[in-house]
Backbone of each chain as ProteinMPNN parsed JSONL, in Angstrom:
{"seq_chain_A": "MKIEIHYFAAFREATGIDSEPVDTQAETTAALFAECAERYPALRNYSASLVAVNDEMADWGYALANGDKVLFFPPVAGG", "coords_chain_A": {"N_chain_A": [[1.085, -1.164, 0.19], [0.1, 2.584, -0.671], [1.898, 4.849, 1.154], [2.442, 7.743, 2.658], [4.957, 9.413, 4.147], [6.232, 11.385, 6.628], [8.724, 13.414, 8.304], [10.121, 15.437, 10.776], [11.816, 17.88, 12.949], [14.635, 16.678, 14.233], [14.488, 14.447, 13.162], [13.762, 15.154, 10.43], [16.718, 16.208, 9.813], [17.946, 14.088, 10.003], [17.079, 12.363, 8.087], [17.221, 13.968, 6.155], [15.342, 14.938, 4.672], [11.823, 16.218, 3.711], [9.491, 14.784, 3.663], [8.05, 11.949, 2.059], [6.803, 9.678, -0.605], [5.949, 6.272, 0.072], [6.143, 2.331, -0.978], [4.921, 0.238, 0.646], [4.958, -2.952, 3.008], [4.504, -2.647, 5.243], [2.15, -2.931, 7.786], [1.961, -2.164, 10.895], [2.332, 1.234, 12.736], [4.633, 0.847, 13.931], [5.65, -0.713, 12.77], [6.503, 0.05, 10.138], [8.031, 2.139, 10.831], [10.313, 1.105, 11.589], [11.169, -0.13, 8.954], [11.999, 2.428, 7.927], [13.87, 2.914, 9.467], [15.666, 1.438, 8.815], [16.658, 2.211, 6.304], [17.674, 4.86, 7.15], [19.723, 4.963, 9.074], [20.043, 6.818, 11.222], [18.146, 6.966, 12.33], [17.273, 5.315, 14.541], [18.179, 6.252, 16.952], [16.9, 7.619, 18.544], [14.583, 7.878, 21.45], [11.244, 7.899, 23.185], [9.792, 8.94, 21.207], [7.112, 10.105, 19.223], [3.935, 8.94, 17.329], [1.801, 10.223, 14.695], [-1.438, 9.767, 12.287], [-2.815, 10.886, 9.674], [-2.769, 13.773, 10.783], [-3.789, 12.94, 13.238], [-2.863, 12.182, 16.227], [-1.376, 8.963, 17.199], [-0.929, 5.385, 18.088], [2.268, 3.078, 18.298], [1.025, 0.838, 17.275], [-0.963, 1.404, 15.454], [-3.077, 0.46, 12.678], [-2.23, 0.572, 9.46], [-3.291, 2.12, 6.72], [-4.107, 2.291, 2.879], [-3.021, 5.36, 1.355], [-2.7, 6.311, 3.863], [-1.477, 9.294, 5.654], [1.17, 9.47, 7.863], [2.703, 10.465, 10.247], [6.644, 10.818, 11.805], [7.482, 11.837, 14.743], [10.042, 13.073, 16.061], [11.306, 13.085, 19.977], [9.411, 15.409, 21.771], [9.71, 18.933, 22.514], [8.406, 21.216, 24.26], [7.628, 24.516, 25.446]], "CA_chain_A": [[0.138, 0.315, 0.316], [0.875, 3.722, -0.497], [1.997, 5.532, 2.284], [3.05, 9.183, 2.598], [5.925, 9.713, 5.349], [6.232, 13.258, 7.227], [9.408, 13.797, 9.393], [10.163, 16.506, 12.106], [12.876, 18.434, 13.518], [15.344, 15.902, 14.332], [14.489, 13.39, 12.165], [14.208, 15.958, 9.002], [17.962, 16.257, 9.711], [18.695, 12.256, 10.251], [16.88, 11.528, 6.672], [17.783, 14.888, 5.097], [14.172, 15.008, 3.479], [10.897, 16.62, 4.746], [8.573, 13.574, 3.443], [8.51, 10.966, 1.117], [5.892, 9.094, -0.648], [6.593, 5.04, 0.03], [4.931, 1.535, -0.81], [5.21, -0.753, 1.684], [3.788, -4.087, 3.484], [4.319, -2.692, 7.071], [0.836, -3.596, 8.661], [1.81, -1.045, 11.528], [3.518, 2.572, 12.422], [5.862, 0.456, 14.017], [6.441, -1.836, 11.297], [7.079, 1.191, 8.753], [9.023, 3.019, 11.594], [11.291, 0.06, 11.482], [11.501, 0.173, 7.999], [12.745, 3.903, 7.915], [15.288, 2.894, 10.47], [16.66, 0.67, 7.944], [17.113, 3.329, 5.518], [17.963, 5.914, 7.927], [20.022, 4.354, 10.821], [19.938, 7.389, 12.606], [16.206, 7.391, 13.211], [17.25, 4.111, 15.756], [18.918, 6.551, 18.05], [15.757, 8.543, 19.953], [13.59, 6.981, 22.36], [10.105, 8.506, 23.511], [9.105, 9.197, 19.841], [5.428, 9.603, 18.722], [3.505, 9.113, 15.723], [0.684, 10.636, 14.157], [-1.529, 9.332, 11.476], [-3.919, 11.677, 9.133], [-3.097, 15.003, 11.457], [-4.37, 12.602, 15.126], [-1.81, 11.317, 17.374], [-1.869, 7.702, 16.962], [0.31, 4.861, 18.595], [3.001, 2.317, 17.24], [0.02, -0.611, 16.951], [-1.956, 1.328, 14.608], [-3.136, -0.555, 11.388], [-1.978, 1.198, 8.442], [-4.514, 1.723, 5.196], [-3.714, 2.577, 1.863], [-3.536, 6.497, 1.615], [-2.361, 7.429, 4.971], [-0.422, 10.133, 5.804], [2.158, 9.182, 8.749], [4.054, 11.841, 10.758], [6.978, 10.65, 12.879], [7.892, 13.084, 15.785], [11.158, 12.912, 17.297], [10.742, 13.513, 21.154], [9.093, 16.86, 21.704], [10.472, 19.727, 23.556], [7.543, 22.539, 24.032], [7.436, 25.334, 26.412]], "C_chain_A": [[0.757, 0.794, 0.089], [0.817, 4.561, 0.571], [2.515, 6.858, 2.311], [3.657, 9.437, 4.264], [6.4, 11.33, 5.797], [7.444, 13.089, 8.242], [9.734, 15.248, 10.305], [11.307, 16.958, 12.577], [14.125, 17.381, 13.354], [15.638, 14.875, 13.042], [14.423, 13.604, 10.471], [15.849, 15.963, 8.684], [18.601, 14.749, 9.742], [18.195, 12.142, 8.66], [16.866, 12.651, 5.846], [16.513, 15.362, 4.207], [12.869, 15.433, 4.466], [9.683, 15.293, 4.796], [9.108, 12.893, 2.306], [7.458, 9.851, 1.354], [6.681, 7.327, -0.842], [5.564, 3.883, -0.474], [5.528, 0.541, -0.221], [4.31, -1.407, 2.228], [3.771, -3.815, 4.599], [2.997, -2.486, 7.067], [0.777, -2.282, 9.587], [2.424, 0.208, 11.364], [4.679, 2.043, 13.19], [6.721, 0.114, 13.431], [7.384, -0.898, 10.55], [8.161, 1.977, 9.645], [10.687, 2.522, 11.191], [12.052, 0.099, 10.174], [11.938, 1.272, 7.334], [14.152, 3.197, 8.305], [15.983, 2.13, 9.528], [17.195, 1.149, 7.257], [18.05, 4.148, 5.574], [18.141, 5.496, 9.037], [19.976, 5.389, 11.833], [18.868, 7.801, 13.257], [16.138, 6.409, 14.262], [17.73, 5.216, 16.997], [17.796, 7.571, 19.352], [14.796, 7.341, 20.577], [12.338, 7.736, 22.843], [9.68, 9.035, 22.205], [7.634, 9.246, 19.631], [5.18, 9.515, 17.389], [2.138, 9.855, 15.687], [-0.185, 10.179, 12.906], [-2.779, 10.434, 10.967], [-4.204, 12.426, 9.939], [-3.473, 14.102, 13.18], [-3.408, 12.164, 15.27], [-2.545, 9.611, 17.401], [-1.091, 6.754, 17.98], [0.922, 3.812, 17.706], [1.987, 0.778, 16.923], [-0.912, -0.243, 15.764], [-2.199, 0.838, 13.407], [-2.781, 0.41, 10.179], [-3.231, 0.803, 7.182], [-3.97, 2.662, 4.359], [-4.241, 4.286, 1.811], [-3.084, 7.386, 2.657], [-1.265, 8.43, 5.241], [0.223, 10.165, 7.379], [3.5, 10.123, 9.007], [4.688, 11.339, 11.828], [7.672, 12.076, 13.41], [8.626, 12.23, 16.362], [10.8, 13.841, 18.587], [10.513, 14.984, 21.455], [9.208, 17.425, 22.728], [9.831, 20.946, 23.52], [7.81, 23.537, 25.391], [9.137, 25.592, 26.682]], "O_chain_A": [[1.937, 0.461, 0.199], [-0.268, 5.012, 0.938], [3.475, 6.813, 1.542], [2.978, 9.596, 5.278], [6.874, 12.189, 5.053], [7.054, 12.483, 9.239], [8.995, 16.148, 9.906], [12.073, 15.996, 12.607], [14.589, 17.304, 12.217], [16.599, 14.656, 12.304], [14.764, 12.84, 9.568], [16.269, 15.767, 7.543], [19.776, 14.512, 9.462], [19.103, 11.769, 7.917], [16.488, 12.426, 4.697], [16.646, 16.052, 3.197], [12.802, 15.127, 5.656], [9.119, 14.942, 5.832], [10.175, 13.079, 1.721], [7.132, 9.268, 2.388], [7.629, 7.088, -1.59], [4.361, 4.141, -0.487], [6.591, 0.041, -0.59], [3.132, -1.049, 2.234], [3.093, -4.551, 5.317], [2.622, -1.72, 6.179], [-0.065, -1.411, 9.374], [2.977, 0.521, 10.31], [5.718, 2.703, 13.16], [7.933, 0.315, 13.364], [8.6, -0.994, 10.382], [9.154, 2.421, 9.068], [11.692, 3.096, 10.772], [13.266, 0.298, 10.126], [12.275, 1.147, 6.156], [15.168, 3.013, 7.634], [17.197, 2.331, 9.569], [18.386, 0.843, 7.193], [18.952, 4.376, 4.767], [17.312, 5.475, 9.946], [19.893, 5.141, 13.036], [18.623, 8.547, 14.205], [15.135, 6.432, 14.975], [17.536, 4.768, 18.127], [17.967, 7.975, 20.502], [14.468, 6.233, 20.153], [12.843, 8.858, 22.875], [8.881, 9.938, 22.457], [6.995, 8.242, 19.945], [5.915, 9.875, 16.469], [1.483, 10.013, 16.718], [0.665, 10.186, 12.017], [-3.621, 10.793, 11.791], [-5.375, 12.444, 10.32], [-3.373, 14.77, 14.209], [-2.899, 11.612, 14.294], [-3.704, 9.225, 17.553], [-0.518, 7.41, 18.85], [0.428, 3.539, 16.612], [2.453, -0.203, 16.343], [-1.54, -1.092, 15.131], [-1.106, 0.743, 12.85], [-3.609, 1.318, 10.263], [-3.801, -0.243, 6.87], [-3.432, 3.688, 4.777], [-5.393, 4.623, 2.086], [-3.011, 8.615, 2.636], [-0.11, 8.137, 4.934], [-0.318, 10.977, 8.129], [4.572, 10.388, 8.463], [4.029, 11.199, 12.858], [8.178, 13.012, 12.791], [8.371, 11.17, 16.933], [10.239, 14.935, 18.516], [11.476, 15.746, 21.37], [8.967, 16.903, 23.816], [10.38, 21.853, 22.895], [8.271, 22.971, 26.383], [9.512, 26.355, 27.572]]}, "seq_chain_B": "MFRITPHPIDLAAVRRQLLDTGSGAYVQFEGWVRDYNEGQQVLRLEYEVYEPLAIKEGQRILAEATQRFGLRKAAAIHRSGMLELTDVAVIVSVASPHRSEAFDGCRYIIDQLKSRLPIWKKEHYANGTAEWVNCQHCAEAGHPHQA", "coords_chain_B": {"N_chain_B": [[-8.756, 28.764, 24.532], [-6.507, 27.967, 22.794], [-3.38, 28.81, 21.164], [-0.846, 29.435, 18.579], [1.946, 31.254, 17.842], [4.097, 33.234, 15.617], [4.765, 35.805, 16.762], [5.637, 38.33, 19.047], [4.037, 37.267, 22.561], [1.544, 38.874, 23.621], [0.536, 39.802, 27.094], [-0.752, 40.86, 28.47], [-3.156, 41.507, 27.419], [-3.76, 38.421, 27.105], [-4.908, 38.148, 30.024], [-6.85, 39.978, 29.975], [-8.653, 39.129, 28.499], [-9.743, 36.795, 29.949], [-11.046, 37.791, 32.563], [-13.266, 37.541, 34.268], [-16.421, 37.528, 36.008], [-17.23, 35.617, 37.426], [-14.977, 34.307, 38.742], [-12.514, 33.827, 41.145], [-9.95, 33.905, 41.246], [-7.033, 33.911, 39.345], [-4.4, 32.628, 37.578], [-1.306, 33.2, 36.042], [1.036, 31.553, 33.972], [4.288, 32.217, 32.603], [6.55, 31.146, 30.325], [10.4, 31.298, 29.979], [12.965, 32.334, 27.948], [15.996, 30.973, 28.537], [19.552, 31.265, 30.055], [21.277, 29.612, 29.925], [21.569, 25.912, 29.447], [21.82, 22.315, 30.756], [24.823, 22.559, 31.787], [25.771, 24.212, 29.026], [26.045, 27.415, 27.363], [23.296, 29.41, 26.357], [22.542, 31.106, 23.722], [20.243, 31.57, 22.001], [16.981, 30.375, 21.274], [15.181, 28.243, 18.991], [12.227, 27.406, 17.803], [10.283, 24.42, 16.357], [7.446, 23.949, 15.068], [4.681, 21.692, 14.605], [1.738, 22.835, 13.336], [-0.821, 21.986, 12.722], [-1.681, 19.697, 14.36], [-0.989, 20.758, 16.632], [-2.42, 22.571, 17.115], [-4.992, 21.543, 17.617], [-4.804, 19.313, 19.799], [-3.52, 21.117, 21.662], [-5.679, 22.524, 21.824], [-7.229, 20.199, 23.167], [-6.092, 19.799, 25.583], [-6.56, 22.202, 26.986], [-9.205, 21.742, 27.198], [-9.621, 19.796, 28.738], [-8.262, 19.899, 31.265], [-9.875, 21.9, 32.078], [-12.562, 20.692, 32.701], [-11.536, 18.837, 34.687], [-10.363, 20.298, 36.607], [-12.507, 22.11, 37.13], [-12.099, 24.904, 36.171], [-13.31, 28.294, 35.147], [-12.247, 29.34, 32.941], [-9.278, 29.517, 30.235], [-6.667, 29.841, 29.012], [-3.767, 29.445, 26.481], [-0.684, 30.244, 25.037], [1.8, 29.296, 22.525], [4.703, 30.218, 21.416], [6.713, 30.587, 18.017], [9.117, 29.975, 15.876], [12.284, 31.83, 16.159], [13.461, 32.874, 18.89], [14.841, 35.138, 21.421], [16.874, 35.523, 24.231], [15.167, 36.0, 27.5], [12.901, 36.143, 26.139], [9.132, 35.613, 26.136], [8.4, 32.108, 25.953], [6.109, 30.665, 25.791], [3.035, 30.578, 27.476], [0.267, 30.359, 29.972], [-2.574, 30.837, 31.144], [-5.17, 30.916, 33.572], [-8.299, 30.921, 34.825], [-10.395, 30.839, 37.738], [-12.929, 30.068, 40.294], [-11.726, 29.382, 42.923], [-8.113, 29.935, 44.386], [-6.903, 27.126, 44.856], [-7.689, 25.093, 42.829], [-7.194, 26.889, 40.184], [-4.208, 27.257, 40.657], [-3.515, 24.071, 40.224], [-4.564, 23.73, 37.879], [-3.582, 25.094, 35.874], [-0.506, 24.294, 36.433], [-0.979, 21.327, 35.402], [-1.805, 21.88, 32.677], [0.606, 23.378, 32.058], [2.574, 21.258, 31.885], [1.657, 19.318, 30.447], [1.294, 20.397, 28.294], [4.187, 20.269, 27.406], [4.904, 17.971, 26.917], [2.926, 16.564, 24.854], [2.426, 18.045, 23.028], [3.54, 18.581, 19.274], [5.935, 20.006, 19.093], [9.22, 21.126, 18.747], [12.3, 22.031, 20.363], [14.833, 23.921, 20.037], [18.294, 24.59, 20.857], [20.943, 27.532, 20.48], [23.884, 27.966, 20.695], [26.598, 29.457, 22.537], [29.337, 28.559, 22.065], [28.999, 28.199, 19.116], [27.572, 25.925, 18.445], [24.36, 23.797, 17.685], [21.766, 21.964, 18.928], [18.884, 20.045, 18.881], [16.708, 20.026, 21.672], [16.735, 17.347, 24.014], [17.204, 15.05, 22.59], [20.268, 14.659, 22.333], [20.297, 13.167, 24.819], [18.804, 10.808, 24.171], [19.996, 9.71, 21.889], [22.612, 9.113, 23.053], [21.236, 7.082, 25.11], [20.696, 5.316, 23.485], [17.935, 3.765, 22.76], [15.443, 1.96, 21.931], [12.785, 3.242, 19.472], [9.976, 2.748, 19.842], [7.515, 3.29, 22.214]], "CA_chain_B": [[-8.211, 28.941, 23.413], [-5.151, 27.57, 22.278], [-3.068, 29.305, 19.814], [0.659, 29.079, 17.971], [1.947, 32.471, 17.278], [5.198, 33.598, 15.69], [4.925, 36.922, 17.242], [5.476, 38.205, 20.376], [2.499, 37.364, 23.327], [0.397, 40.308, 24.63], [0.559, 39.126, 28.041], [-1.915, 41.58, 29.251], [-4.296, 40.714, 26.613], [-4.613, 37.459, 27.959], [-5.482, 38.446, 31.495], [-8.302, 41.13, 29.78], [-9.686, 37.97, 27.842], [-9.579, 35.959, 31.46], [-11.248, 38.453, 33.431], [-14.539, 36.651, 34.523], [-16.787, 37.939, 37.556], [-17.492, 34.433, 38.587], [-13.596, 33.927, 38.724], [-11.697, 34.595, 42.254], [-8.568, 33.512, 41.262], [-6.21, 34.082, 38.295], [-3.029, 32.289, 37.721], [-0.736, 33.088, 34.608], [2.427, 30.909, 33.764], [5.482, 32.595, 31.75], [8.022, 30.19, 30.121], [11.477, 32.376, 29.32], [14.112, 31.767, 27.125], [17.314, 31.192, 29.79], [20.539, 31.624, 28.731], [21.958, 28.24, 30.034], [20.994, 24.608, 30.137], [22.641, 21.404, 31.0], [26.155, 23.058, 31.262], [25.94, 25.314, 27.755], [25.689, 28.869, 27.242], [22.598, 29.48, 25.411], [22.155, 32.474, 22.837], [18.437, 31.764, 21.582], [16.017, 29.072, 20.815], [14.198, 28.026, 17.868], [10.805, 26.33, 18.161], [9.396, 24.276, 15.161], [5.896, 23.46, 15.434], [3.624, 21.079, 13.283], [0.466, 23.706, 13.96], [-2.219, 21.598, 12.616], [-1.911, 18.923, 15.179], [-0.507, 21.394, 17.953], [-3.441, 23.625, 17.686], [-5.529, 20.112, 18.009], [-3.928, 19.043, 20.623], [-3.533, 22.237, 22.666], [-7.194, 22.689, 22.781], [-8.169, 19.551, 24.139], [-5.467, 19.425, 26.807], [-7.269, 23.161, 27.792], [-10.799, 21.345, 27.589], [-9.626, 18.282, 29.959], [-8.188, 20.949, 32.575], [-11.207, 23.116, 32.378], [-13.154, 19.679, 33.383], [-10.919, 17.887, 35.616], [-10.205, 21.24, 37.622], [-13.42, 22.717, 37.336], [-11.904, 26.241, 35.671], [-13.827, 28.569, 34.497], [-11.478, 29.554, 31.713], [-8.026, 28.836, 30.281], [-6.095, 29.885, 27.432], [-2.548, 29.021, 25.813], [0.042, 30.451, 23.41], [2.789, 29.093, 22.471], [5.512, 31.038, 20.361], [7.197, 29.427, 17.165], [10.52, 30.227, 15.077], [13.489, 32.178, 16.342], [13.594, 33.188, 20.232], [15.985, 35.624, 22.371], [17.018, 35.514, 25.832], [14.156, 36.597, 28.243], [11.482, 36.304, 25.33], [8.23, 34.341, 26.7], [8.035, 31.085, 24.851], [5.12, 30.05, 25.766], [2.097, 31.547, 28.26], [-0.34, 29.177, 30.307], [-3.612, 31.335, 31.944], [-6.328, 30.222, 33.866], [-9.352, 31.779, 36.242], [-11.536, 29.778, 38.264], [-13.153, 30.52, 41.43], [-10.617, 29.791, 43.628], [-6.88, 29.858, 44.027], [-6.502, 25.893, 44.668], [-7.632, 24.567, 41.162], [-6.246, 27.567, 39.209], [-2.434, 26.416, 40.742], [-3.228, 23.091, 39.858], [-4.954, 23.544, 36.341], [-2.243, 25.899, 35.477], [0.367, 23.742, 36.504], [-1.389, 20.872, 34.254], [-1.763, 22.383, 31.543], [1.99, 23.355, 30.948], [2.887, 19.696, 32.199], [0.824, 18.596, 29.18], [1.824, 21.157, 26.642], [5.02, 19.827, 27.331], [4.981, 16.061, 27.18], [2.12, 15.93, 24.026], [2.696, 18.912, 21.682], [4.303, 18.187, 18.632], [6.949, 21.149, 19.178], [10.113, 20.718, 19.155], [13.233, 23.226, 20.416], [16.724, 23.806, 19.0], [19.162, 25.793, 21.409], [22.137, 27.375, 19.572], [24.914, 27.68, 21.807], [27.393, 30.708, 22.303], [30.287, 27.928, 20.927], [28.314, 28.123, 17.657], [26.813, 24.686, 17.739], [23.052, 23.969, 17.691], [21.3, 21.319, 19.36], [17.465, 19.556, 19.437], [16.826, 19.596, 22.817], [16.281, 16.178, 24.315], [17.466, 14.309, 21.118], [21.2, 14.213, 22.76], [20.351, 12.102, 25.653], [18.606, 9.832, 23.174], [21.247, 9.229, 21.781], [23.172, 8.319, 24.28], [20.77, 6.195, 25.818], [20.486, 4.019, 22.726], [16.714, 3.395, 23.183], [14.503, 1.764, 20.727], [11.848, 4.262, 19.228], [8.797, 2.485, 20.844], [7.337, 4.216, 23.875]], "C_chain_B": [[-6.527, 28.503, 23.618], [-4.149, 28.221, 21.38], [-1.331, 29.093, 19.691], [0.592, 30.513, 17.449], [3.519, 32.61, 16.779], [5.81, 35.103, 16.396], [5.181, 37.082, 18.89], [3.806, 38.206, 21.386], [1.968, 38.67, 23.739], [-0.1, 39.654, 25.662], [-0.685, 39.411, 28.524], [-3.247, 41.408, 28.341], [-4.884, 39.517, 26.498], [-5.153, 37.329, 28.847], [-6.989, 39.1, 30.959], [-9.208, 39.831, 29.231], [-10.214, 37.063, 28.728], [-10.93, 36.293, 32.235], [-12.722, 38.174, 32.963], [-14.901, 37.509, 35.994], [-17.02, 36.956, 38.309], [-16.202, 34.045, 38.776], [-12.833, 34.548, 40.443], [-10.338, 34.518, 42.078], [-8.079, 33.23, 40.052], [-4.712, 33.661, 38.453], [-2.563, 32.248, 36.305], [0.654, 32.555, 34.845], [3.408, 31.599, 32.674], [6.484, 31.184, 31.357], [8.811, 31.146, 29.709], [12.232, 31.611, 28.73], [15.284, 32.226, 28.377], [18.133, 30.914, 28.988], [21.697, 30.465, 29.235], [21.217, 26.83, 29.99], [22.207, 23.195, 29.967], [24.771, 21.806, 30.611], [26.785, 24.478, 29.741], [25.588, 26.623, 28.135], [24.968, 29.021, 26.077], [22.252, 30.917, 24.856], [21.004, 32.264, 22.519], [18.429, 30.599, 21.15], [15.072, 28.956, 19.747], [13.21, 27.065, 18.033], [10.338, 25.997, 16.702], [8.088, 23.776, 15.756], [5.099, 23.043, 14.323], [2.04, 21.597, 14.099], [-0.785, 22.666, 13.81], [-2.651, 20.376, 13.965], [-1.6, 19.412, 16.623], [-1.725, 21.908, 18.266], [-4.222, 22.476, 18.435], [-5.569, 19.582, 19.392], [-3.981, 20.121, 22.037], [-4.815, 22.349, 23.189], [-7.747, 21.647, 23.286], [-7.302, 18.926, 25.626], [-6.057, 21.082, 27.978], [-8.867, 22.725, 28.462], [-10.158, 20.056, 28.922], [-8.953, 19.108, 31.165], [-9.219, 21.652, 32.859], [-12.0, 21.748, 32.928], [-12.716, 19.235, 34.595], [-10.549, 19.028, 36.629], [-11.537, 21.978, 38.083], [-13.438, 24.51, 37.512], [-13.019, 26.735, 35.28], [-13.65, 29.302, 32.822], [-10.172, 29.375, 31.592], [-7.496, 28.812, 29.234], [-4.395, 29.378, 27.601], [-1.79, 29.594, 24.901], [1.407, 30.279, 23.711], [3.928, 29.541, 20.95], [5.918, 30.078, 19.311], [8.305, 30.188, 16.495], [11.496, 31.086, 16.275], [13.527, 33.164, 17.795], [14.665, 34.101, 20.574], [15.576, 35.402, 23.857], [15.599, 36.543, 26.411], [13.16, 36.91, 27.57], [10.659, 34.951, 26.237], [7.933, 33.725, 25.782], [6.588, 30.447, 24.964], [4.034, 30.581, 27.527], [0.952, 30.451, 28.651], [-1.406, 30.435, 31.18], [-4.574, 30.724, 32.208], [-7.23, 30.679, 35.179], [-9.984, 30.56, 36.617], [-11.962, 30.516, 40.051], [-12.722, 30.658, 42.458], [-9.296, 29.188, 43.327], [-6.406, 27.837, 43.809], [-6.561, 25.6, 43.1], [-6.71, 25.496, 40.586], [-4.55, 27.242, 39.432], [-2.711, 24.992, 39.93], [-3.464, 22.732, 38.265], [-4.01, 24.032, 35.369], [-1.166, 25.094, 35.253], [0.229, 22.045, 35.525], [-1.224, 21.197, 33.076], [-0.27, 22.607, 30.896], [2.697, 22.146, 31.354], [2.804, 19.139, 30.83], [1.436, 19.207, 28.1], [3.067, 20.561, 26.31], [5.54, 18.532, 26.704], [4.348, 16.043, 25.573], [2.461, 16.816, 23.051], [3.784, 18.334, 20.73], [5.263, 19.681, 17.908], [7.975, 20.909, 19.737], [11.666, 22.141, 19.424], [15.095, 22.942, 19.729], [17.413, 24.778, 19.707], [20.463, 25.796, 20.782], [22.735, 28.029, 20.831], [26.088, 28.435, 21.599], [29.021, 29.391, 21.447], [30.097, 27.612, 19.345], [27.852, 26.441, 17.129], [25.1, 24.935, 18.088], [22.618, 22.588, 17.934], [19.573, 21.256, 19.404], [17.711, 18.965, 20.772], [16.394, 17.887, 23.292], [17.27, 14.761, 23.592], [19.396, 13.512, 22.112], [21.286, 13.001, 23.61], [20.088, 10.411, 24.797], [19.255, 8.861, 22.553], [22.126, 8.475, 22.221], [23.164, 7.395, 24.841], [20.746, 4.895, 24.631], [19.161, 3.446, 22.295], [16.008, 2.926, 21.947], [13.478, 3.168, 20.428], [10.682, 3.929, 20.064], [8.97, 2.931, 22.568], [7.3, 3.081, 24.89]], "O_chain_B": [[-5.694, 28.778, 24.482], [-4.501, 27.728, 20.308], [-0.665, 28.647, 20.625], [-0.359, 30.993, 16.833], [4.313, 32.078, 17.555], [6.997, 35.409, 16.511], [4.984, 36.225, 19.751], [2.789, 38.843, 21.11], [2.715, 39.308, 24.481], [-1.074, 38.925, 25.476], [-1.536, 38.609, 28.909], [-4.328, 41.157, 28.874], [-6.005, 39.292, 26.042], [-6.015, 36.451, 28.869], [-8.066, 38.769, 31.455], [-10.372, 39.659, 29.594], [-11.211, 36.456, 28.338], [-11.765, 35.438, 32.526], [-13.261, 38.398, 31.88], [-14.105, 37.977, 36.808], [-17.075, 37.028, 39.536], [-16.328, 32.884, 39.166], [-12.743, 35.756, 40.665], [-9.591, 35.128, 42.842], [-8.607, 32.266, 39.498], [-3.936, 34.188, 39.251], [-3.105, 31.549, 35.449], [1.37, 32.992, 35.747], [2.981, 31.3, 31.559], [6.992, 30.415, 32.173], [8.258, 32.019, 29.041], [12.267, 30.389, 28.872], [15.433, 33.311, 28.938], [18.034, 30.521, 27.825], [22.875, 30.542, 28.886], [20.161, 26.768, 30.618], [23.183, 23.165, 29.218], [25.563, 21.49, 29.723], [27.751, 25.233, 29.635], [24.906, 26.889, 29.125], [25.477, 28.889, 24.964], [21.718, 31.765, 25.571], [20.403, 33.245, 22.958], [19.348, 29.884, 20.751], [14.113, 29.728, 19.742], [13.472, 25.925, 18.415], [10.042, 26.885, 15.902], [7.919, 23.271, 16.865], [4.835, 23.722, 13.331], [1.427, 21.051, 15.016], [-1.629, 22.56, 14.7], [-3.795, 20.27, 14.406], [-1.845, 18.74, 17.625], [-2.195, 21.824, 19.401], [-4.167, 22.391, 19.662], [-6.655, 19.516, 19.967], [-4.416, 19.848, 23.155], [-5.174, 22.32, 24.366], [-8.784, 21.849, 23.919], [-7.638, 18.043, 26.415], [-6.007, 21.141, 29.207], [-9.467, 23.051, 29.487], [-10.752, 19.809, 29.971], [-9.373, 18.686, 32.243], [-9.413, 22.014, 34.019], [-12.0, 21.919, 34.147], [-13.482, 19.237, 35.559], [-10.4, 18.541, 37.75], [-11.662, 22.394, 39.234], [-14.1, 25.233, 38.256], [-13.906, 25.931, 34.996], [-14.456, 29.626, 31.95], [-9.591, 29.069, 32.633], [-7.701, 27.907, 28.425], [-3.906, 29.013, 28.67], [-2.225, 29.478, 23.756], [2.076, 30.759, 24.627], [3.812, 29.167, 19.783], [5.633, 28.889, 19.456], [8.203, 31.384, 16.765], [11.218, 30.772, 17.432], [13.645, 34.366, 17.558], [15.663, 33.842, 19.901], [14.507, 35.201, 24.434], [15.166, 37.549, 25.85], [12.396, 37.78, 27.989], [11.099, 33.917, 26.74], [7.348, 34.201, 24.808], [6.125, 29.738, 24.07], [4.64, 30.876, 28.557], [0.649, 29.649, 27.768], [-0.728, 31.015, 32.029], [-5.062, 29.957, 31.378], [-6.805, 30.742, 36.333], [-10.081, 29.516, 35.971], [-11.281, 31.297, 40.715], [-12.965, 31.645, 43.151], [-9.09, 28.319, 42.48], [-5.767, 27.38, 42.862], [-5.65, 25.836, 42.307], [-5.539, 25.152, 40.424], [-3.786, 27.025, 38.491], [-2.031, 24.846, 38.914], [-2.893, 21.88, 37.584], [-3.71, 23.509, 34.296], [-0.726, 25.009, 34.107], [1.257, 21.611, 35.005], [-0.33, 20.655, 32.427], [0.096, 22.261, 29.773], [3.836, 22.23, 30.895], [3.727, 18.604, 30.216], [1.996, 18.646, 27.159], [3.263, 20.269, 25.13], [6.58, 18.352, 26.071], [5.146, 15.52, 24.795], [2.87, 16.267, 22.028], [4.761, 17.724, 21.165], [5.272, 20.172, 16.779], [8.044, 20.546, 20.911], [11.851, 23.029, 18.592], [15.936, 22.167, 19.273], [17.247, 25.927, 19.297], [21.117, 24.79, 20.509], [22.105, 28.512, 21.772], [26.709, 28.209, 20.56], [29.505, 29.628, 20.34], [30.833, 26.974, 18.594], [27.801, 25.934, 16.008], [24.642, 25.954, 18.606], [23.092, 21.815, 17.102], [18.947, 22.21, 19.866], [18.417, 18.013, 21.106], [15.541, 17.373, 22.569], [17.815, 13.804, 24.142], [19.622, 12.334, 22.392], [22.019, 12.038, 23.385], [20.757, 9.377, 24.785], [19.175, 7.634, 22.597], [22.397, 7.334, 21.848], [24.129, 6.724, 25.207], [20.778, 3.705, 24.944], [19.233, 2.589, 21.415], [16.065, 3.636, 20.943], [13.504, 4.083, 21.252], [10.351, 4.712, 20.955], [9.787, 2.939, 23.489], [7.189, 3.329, 26.09]]}, "name": "protein", "num_of_chains": 2, "seq": "MKIEIHYFAAFREATGIDSEPVDTQAETTAALFAECAERYPALRNYSASLVAVNDEMADWGYALANGDKVLFFPPVAGGMFRITPHPIDLAAVRRQLLDTGSGAYVQFEGWVRDYNEGQQVLRLEYEVYEPLAIKEGQRILAEATQRFGLRKAAAIHRSGMLELTDVAVIVSVASPHRSEAFDGCRYIIDQLKSRLPIWKKEHYANGTAEWVNCQHCAEAGHPHQA"}
């Protein structure tokens, strides 16, 4: 299925891109992240990352569907 | 009311908006840009915000606090972009009948804003380097990404 992935802050710097379309067999957000971390090993260096799907916060067990927009957030630091 | 703004926050305007004849207590928290962090001399801060989700989640946090602490009114504003020392990075304001729930509600809101909003802080240091806050720790700890 086709998924659009967006990277933010440290993730954007680690991958060198804002976003990319991927064709994947990953069934969950965690599996998709693991795929990305194989292509961009620097992504492995972060704990407490968050994920959102279609502009709603999601969890790492979220079941992906064709056309989803997945946002990978490195550890947040507001305030 | 939750907002993200690239402009200086008008503190008095927020207070005016919360004035309320049914409230006997008003608490306003300001987060300032400090000149050091973890042994480094900080010159300025840069906030990256993913606004569509930050605004949604920020409004959700204000609604939670309003219900949980019985607040009459609550507002928060967070800056985006480049900030200088002593700039106000975030403001949380609450009004309630009594002070206890105003303090508790304000504390709840700022704690939740810091941990749940898609906002990232980059510190620019006197030695010419810049780092995303927290991320160096994560790199050193080498933890997997799963929460």
